[in-house]
Structure formats: C-alpha cells, structure tokens
N, C-alpha and C positions, 0 to 999 in steps of 0.2 A: 449180032445174033445172040439171043438169050438161050442158054442151054436148058435142058430139061431139069437138071438139078437146081439151077437158079430159080426156075419157075416154081418148083416144088418148095424151095425155101421161102419164097415170097408168099406162097399160098399158106404155108405153115405159120409164118409170122402174122398174116392177116387173121387166120383162124384163132391163134392164141390171143391176139389183141382183143378180139371180140368176146373172148371167154370171161373177161373181167367185167363184172357188173356190181353196182352198189344197190342194195335193197334196204327197205325199212327195217326197224328193229324186230317187228313181228314176223318171225320165221314161219309161223303156222299158216299164214296166208300166202301161198305161192303166186297168186295172181296180182297182189298189190305191188304198185310201182310208185316211184316219186312222181309228183305232178310237176312237170317242167313246162307246162303250157304257158305260164307267165313269163318264162325266160325267152323262148324262141317261138312262141305261138303253138297252136294245137298240132297234134300229129297229123300227118297226111293220111287220107283214107287208104292209100296204097300200103302204108306200113302197118296200119291197124289190121288189114286183111291178111297180111303175110307174117305177122308175128307168131313165132312158134314157142311153146312152153319149154321149160328146162327138160332136158332129156335124162338127167341124172339128179340124184339128191345131192344137196350141198351141205357142207360143214361150216358153220360160222367160225370166223377167225377174227378175234378182236385186235384192234390196232395197238401196237406197242410203241416203244420209242422209235423215232425216225432214224434211219441209217446215218451214221456220222461220216462226213467226207472231209478228210484232212483236219479232223478235230475242230470243225467249225460249227457254230450254232445254226439252227434252221429257223425259218420264219414260223411264227405262230400267231394265232389270234385268240385273245381271251375275251371274257365278257367285260362290259362296263362295270366299274366298281359299284354302281348303283343298282345293279340287277343281279338276281340269283343265277347260278350256273345251270344251264340246261343239261339234260341227260345225254350221254354220248351215244353215238350210233355204231353198231357193229359193222364190220366189213365181211360180206359173204362172197365166196367164190363159187360161181355157178358155171356148169358146162352145158352148153346147148348148141343146137345146130346153127351154123352161120346164118345170120339174118340176110334175107333177100332184099337188100336196100337198093332200089333202082331210082333213076331219075323220074320224077312225077311232074307232069305238066297239066295245068288246069286253065280253062278258058273263062275269062271274066269280062263280059261285055265286049267281046272281040279282041281282048288283050290276052296273050298267052303268057302265063307266068311259069317259069321253069323252077322246079324244086330241086335243090342240090342235096345229095346225100352221100354216105360213105362210099357207095359204088362208083361215084364220079372221081374218086381219088385213088391213086396207086400207092400203097404203102411200100416205101423203099427200105427204110431202116429206122430203128429207134435211136435217136441222137441224144436223148436226155430223159431224165426221170426225176420227178419232184418227190419231196418228202412230205407225208401227211403230218399235221400237227397232232398234239395229244388231245385237243379239244375239238369235237365236232358238234356244233350247235344246230338246233332244228332249223334255224334261219339260214343254213348254208346255201340254200337255193337263192336267197336274197344276195349273198356275196357273188354268186355266179352271174346273176342278172346285173348286178352293179358293175362287175368287170366287163361284161359284154357291152353295157350301155356306155361306159366310159371309153372303151376302145372305139366305138362307133363315132364318138364326138371328137376324137383327137387325130389330127393329121400333122405330122412334123417330120422333118428330114432325119431326126435322131431318135425317133420313137417307132418301134415295130408296128407295122400296119395290119389291122384286122381285115381280112378279105372276105371270109364267109363265116356264118354261124348257123347251125342247124341242130336238130335232135333226132334221135330214134326213141324207142319206147324206154330204153334203159340207159342211154348215154347222151352226153352233151358234147358238141364239137365246136371248137373255135379254130378256124384256119387262118394262120398268120404267115407272113413272109418268112422264108427260111433264111436265116442269117448264119452263114457257115464259117465265119472267121474265128469261132470260139468265144467264150465269155471272157470278160476282163480278168477274172480270177485265174483262168487257165494261163494267160500270158504273164500275169504277175507272179504266179506260182513258179513258172518256168524261168522267168527272168530275175526274180528276187526283188528288185526295186526298179522304179522308173526314174529317169533323169527328170529334172524340173521342166525341161522343155517338153518332154513326152507327156508328163503328167499335166502340164498346163493345157496342152491341146485336148486331151481327153476330158479334163475338168471343164474346159470352156464349152465343149459340146454337151456335156451333162447339164451345165448351168442353163444353157439355152433351152434344153428339153424340159427341165424342171420349171423354168420360168414360164414356158408355154402352158404346162399343166396348171400352174397356179393362176394364170390368166383365164383359164377355162374353169376355175373353181374346183380343181382337183388336187388332192394331196396323195402322193404315191405311198408313203409310209413303209416302204421296204427297199430302200436304196442300198445296194451292196454290190460288190464285184460280180457275184454270180448272176445278178439280174441286169447286167449291162453286157450286151453282146457286141461283137465286132464284125462288121461286114467284110466282104472280100476286098474292099478298097482301103480298109483300115479305119473307117469311121465307127464311132460307138453308137449303139442302138439300145435305148431303154426298153425293157420288157417286164413282164410279170406284174400285172395290175390286180392280182388277186386280193390284195389288202388295200387297194386304193379306195378313196372315198371322195365324194363331192361335198365340199364344205364352203359355205359362203364366208365373207370377210368377218361377219359378226358372230359366227358360230364357232364352237369348239367340240372336238370329239373326246369321249372319255374311255374309249376302248384301249385295252392293253394289247398292242399288236406290233409286229415287226420282227427283227432279228436282234437279239439282245445287244451285241457289240455295237450296233448302229443306232440303237434307240436313244432318243433325246431324254434328258433328265426329267422333263415335265411329263413324259409318257410313263416313266417308271414310278414317278411320284403320284400318278393319277390326278394331276391337276388340270387335265384337259389340254388338248394340243390342237394346233392348226398347221398352216403351211410352214411355219417357222421350224417345225420338227424335221422337215425335209432338208433344210439348210444345215442343220446339225449333222445329218447323215452324209451330206456332201462333204462336210469338213472331215468326218471320219474316213470317208473314201479317199480324199486327198492325202490325209496323213498316212493311210495304208499304202497308197501308191508310192509315196516318197520314202517310206521306212520299211515296208515289207510286212507290217502287221498293224492292227488297230491300236490306238493309244491305250485302251483298257482291255485287258484280257484276264481271264481266270477260269479254271475248269468248273468251279462251282458257280451256278447261275446267280444265287443270292449275293455272293461276295462280289461277283462281277457287277451286279447292279449297284452295290454300295460304292464300288470304285468309280463308276460313272457319275454317281450323284455327288460324291464327296471329294474325290481326288482331283488335283490339278493336272493338266496336260503337260507332259514333259516333252519339250521340243528339242530335237537333235541339233547340235551346234553346227553341223555341216550344211544345214539349209540356209538359204539366203534370208536376209532381214525381211524382204517382201513376202516370202513364203511364211515366215514366222507371223507376220502381221495378219495375213489372210487366215491362217489357221486359228489364231487367237480370236479373230472376229467371228468365224464360223462356229467355233467351239465354246461360245459363251453359254454358261449353264442357265443364265437368265434369258429366256426367249425374247423378252422385250429389248434386250441390248444386243441380240445376235445380228450379225451382218445379214442383210436381206429381209429383216423384219420391218423395215421402215415403209413409208408410203410408196416408194418406187420399187419395192420388192427386189427382184433379181437384178435390176439395173444397178443397184447399189454394189452388188458383187462384181458386175461387169466393169464398173468404173475403178475397181481396185488396181493399184499400181502393179501388182503381180501379173495382171493381164494386159499391160500396156502394149505388148507386141501383137495382140490379137486384133484382127480386123473383123469385127462381129458381123458385118453385112456379108463379107466374103465367106465367113465361117458358116453362117446359116444357109448360104447358097451352095455350100459344099464346094466352094472354089479354092479353099485352102487344102492343100494335099497333105495327108498324114506322112510322116517320115518313115513309119513302120507299116508294112502291109503283111497280113497273114500269109503263110505259105500254102495257098490254095491255087489250083490251076483252073478252077471253074466254079461257078456260083452254086453248083449242086453237090460239090464234094464236101465230105464231112470229116476229113482227117483231123481237124482241130478239136473235135470232140472226143476222138478215140482214146487219147491218153487218160483223160479224166474218167471216162467210162470204165476203162480197164483198171485204173486205180480203185475205183468204186467197187468193181466186181471182185477184186482180190481181197477185199476186207470182209 
C-alpha cells in the first residue's frame, strides 16, 4: 500500500520534471516552440487542444560548463572543421501547469492506433542525469532524430532496447529498458581494477555489440564506462547513442565528437574517421578496466589531446603478453593498422588469442554466465545508481 506522503512525493517529482523546457533563442515570442514533427511525427490533436501557456514569466539561464563527476571529461560534439560554428542556444526554465497528456486513439480504416504519452508512464525516480555540452548547434533536432532512428534499427542482446518514442509540444521522450545493475564506471570505481578474466568477459560482450553496430553501418563514437550499463544478471548493455552516426564503408565523418580520453587520434587531428575510431575506444576501455584509468590523462584538454596524438601507450608489466598484444593492436594510432580495421572487422578482434577462452556463439546467446552479478534483488531496484548520484549531488 502506498502512503499519502509517497503519493505526494511522486506527484511533486512528476510536476518538477515537467517544469523543464527548452525554448528557442527568441524570448520575445512565448508561443514559439521547436518543431519536432520531423522527429516523432506531428503532435496529436488531443495535445494541441490541451496545451496551456506558461503561467509565470521565465528568466533565461545560459548553459555553463557541465558538472564534473569524479574529474572525468564529458561527451561533447563540435562542428566539422569544414563548417562555421552555429550560434548557441540558451536554456530557459519555465513554470507552467502540468500538461494533461493522455492516451489518444485514432481510427484509420477500421484500425485503431493507440497513441502513447507521458500519462501512460509512472515516474518512480530519477536514476541518472546527463551533462550538456558547451556547443548547442541549430541542427540538434537532427541529432535527436538520428539517435531515435538508429535505436529503432538495432536489436542486440548487449544493446539497450528502445521501446517507445513520442513527443509533447515542448519535450521529446525516448523510453528504453531500465538496466539497473549500474554502469561499468560505477563498478570499476568501486572495485579499482578488474581481473583479466572479468575484463575479458565484459570486453567480449562489448566487441559483439560494437561489431553488430558496424554491420548495421553505425559508429557509436562515445564508448566509455559511463555508457556501458550492467543488467541484473551481470551482462553489459551498450547505451547512449546521442553521438552515434550512420556511416557507410566508403565514407568518413569530420565531426569533432566524443569524450576526450576515449577519442581516437584521427578524430583529434580532424582527418576524418569511421568505424575504426570505435575500436580505439574499445582499447581505451580495456586498458582502463585492467589498470583503473585511461592510458592518457591530463587536466588540461589541449595537453590531453597532444598526449593521445604523440605519446606511446605504457603497458603495465603485470598484464599477460596476450593482453599486451591486444592492447597494442587496438591502440594503433594509424587507423589503417588498427586491429578491427581489416575486411573482416570485429571478427579480427574475436580471433585474437586473448579471447581464446570465449565461446562466441554461447556468449551472444547469453549462455555464458557472468562471474559477477550486481547486488540487486529485483529488476526494478535502483540501488546501484544511488552511490554515484549521491557523490554527484555532494559536489
């Protein structure tokens, strides 16, 4: 039985969540909104009739630096070096009456189509919060549409599944599976380093997920421990496709995007990149799992970039020769010599001797059981997120 205080708390959370809206730069026009019709289709007639204006005046607050969590870099997307930078958009906080979003059904030639909206979901708790980058380009709607389109094309046992997508007049919603084992960074931060056996299992599942993306013509471009979740059974799940892009075999992208510690040298040098950049990030991930930190670190971003471009990777002597070999192959600064860049792609990595104990068919069928399982007693519990959230709130 839910107490009155719990109901009040849920109601307060839902109301506060709906108070956050993003509006265009022109503050003089209170009726203007982003046009999201190209992302999830036109607004339902029900929502257009029930949309209420802001009840109070709003004060613009411009975005500053993203909050730092454990002194780590955040994902960012910059322009292609070939194009000029677009003007940034302000973030406005507006208070308005809670929207009356309800299920809307329309009948089309005898077929009933059910429209899903925020009212169909119960907000239980905020389990995570992203950080906005410094640069907001006018084509940010295109990024959202690309993320949504990519998620609808991908189905894989180690990739978080998109279940619903819809919009209201001022918000976009992507409903994905709740993966409650915490993200890989949470467990690595708590444990310090992983054994080679533990790292091998996680890396193998990551390699199969990334290989599947590449087979679908998709490059993730932001692989890092914070974007790899762990489910209640201990399997890893790749998430956050906000910087992902569809790139065919003959094309290259010139965007500066990702998280600096995990960026491939060709991205930092603006030489154009493709799927090979993901394999560099996998190598950085593996190095961090085995040593506790990425191979290149510096508080100054420019000096960090120079280290990635110029310095050699220092491999700890306590790692096995097979691990050394795999890390050297993945962390080749020349993408044409990088492991996984050949015609067989990810299979080249799967055939490496460090993975000889992995049965890839059983792995992809989730028949290989993880040796570690998160401490959760149910698939809806969120205890694995609490420590990182508390650490974040205390800063």
